[in-house]
N, C-alpha and C positions, 0 to 999 in steps of 0.2 A: 693267649692269657698275659705270655712272658712280655708282649710289646707294651703289657700298663707296665711294670716298673720302670720304665724308660719313660713311658711320655708323660706317666704323672709327676713326677720330678722336674721334669722337665718343663711342664707347662706350670706348674708352681713358679721354680723360679721365673718363668716371662712373665707372673703376675708380679713378683715382686719387684722384679727391675722395671716395668712400666709404673708401678705405684713411685719407686723412688725415682724415676724421673719426670715423673711429674710434679713431686713436693721439690726435687731438684730447680727445675721449673719454675715453681712459684715463688720458692723462697729467693731468687735470682731477678724477680724483678719482670719477668716475661709478661706476664697477665697483669701488669699495673692499670695501663692507660687503652680500655678496649673501643672509649670512644674517639680520639684524637683521631688516628689514622681515616678512621668510617667518615669524619668529618671533614679532615683536611681534606679527601678528594674531591667535596660539592665545590671546595671553593673555587673562585676564578681568579689563575694565575694569569691571566693574559698581558699580565705589565712584565714583559719577561728582557732584561737589556741585552739588546742584539748588539 
């Protein structure tokens, strides 16, 4: 029972940290262009200058 006094605040803090990290990444523009990299990998780039 004594372990719950430690685990509940630690898990609550971890959840709030994960939510803060998600919103920080979202505000920083991390999730702005989701289609660009997915379509860029399909383009044929054989015209490289050697």
